[in-house]
N, C-alpha and C positions, 0 to 999 in steps of 0.2 A: 933621388930623382924618381924612382919607381913609386915610392910612398906618396909623393906629391901628386903624381898622375892618378894613382889609385884613389886618393882622397878627393880629387876633382871629379873623377868618374862616379864615385859613390854619391857625392853631393849633387851632381847633375841628375843621376837616376832618381835620387830621393826627391829632388825638386820637380822633375817631370811626373813622378808618381803622385805627388800631392796635387799638382796642377790638374792631372787627369781625374783624380778623385773629386775635386771640387767642381770641375766642369760637368762631370757626369751626375753629381748629386746636388747641384745647386737648386735652390728652391725656384720654382716657376711662378710667374705672376698669376694670381688667382684670376679666373675667368668668370665674369658676371654677365649673364644674358637673361633677360626677363621676357616672357611672352604675354599675350593678352590675358590669359587666365591668371598669371602671376600679378598683373596690374590690378585685376579685379580683387584678388585676395588682399593686396596691399591697401587698396582703397577701402575695402570692407573693414580691415583692421583699424584703419585711421578713423572711420566713422564710429566704430564700436569702442574706440578708446584703447585698443589693444595693439597699437603699432609701436614696435620697438624703435627707439630713437636711432639706433645704428642702421636698421633696415631702411628707414626714411632717408637718412643721409647718404647711404649707398645709392639708393634709387635716384635721388635728385642730384647727386654728385658725379655720376658717370654718364657721359653723353652716349646716346643710342644711335648708332650709325646704320644698323641693319633694318630698322623699321621707322618710317617717318611719323606714323601715328603715335607710336609709343614715345618718340622723341618730343612730339607736340604735347602729349600728356605730361611728360617730365618737366617741360618748360612751364606748363600751367601750375604744376605742383611747386615749382620754385617760387612762383609769384605768391601762391598760398603760404608757402614757408616764410617768405619775407614779410608778408602782411598779417598773417593770422596764427602763427605759432606763438602761444602765450608763454609756455614753459615746458619743462619735462617733469614727470613725477616718477618716483622710484617705488616699484612694487616688487616684492620678493627678490630684491637685488638687481632688478632690471629697470632701465630707464625707458619710459614711454613718452611719446610726444603728446602735448596737450594743445588743442586748437581752440580758437575763439568760436562763438556761435556762427558767425559769418563764414569762417573757415570750414566748419563742419557742414554748413549748408552747401558751400561750393564743392566740397569733397563728395557729399551725397549726390549732387547733380552729376558729377563725373562718374561716380559709381553706377548710377542708373544708366548712363549713356554706355559705359563700357560693359555692363552686364548684358545689354541688348546686343552689342557687337559679338560677344563670346557666344551667346545663345544662338545668334544668327549663323555664326560660322560652324557651330557644332552639328 
């Protein structure tokens, strides 16, 4: 009888220890927040053909609740993505987004608009 109680106690302590370990060391959700300067950098990379596909998809894929202007830009970029992304190209093991001429023109207009916003705020 004592051995059964001891086995139950050891099993319980082991279970609680493992549970505490996983709760304490669980991975946290990554936090993504972009500011106006980051938007300008993203748009500049898009216009220059140096925008990583993963960066583009992270930006257009996560809604922005902390800044209405950035959310509006994100929505405009979603439309550009739907209508003007031609393909992706791999350079040095990285995938880059390729836009049509019209898409590049729209991105350039957004870049000029957002550059002035950042310069004005600085």
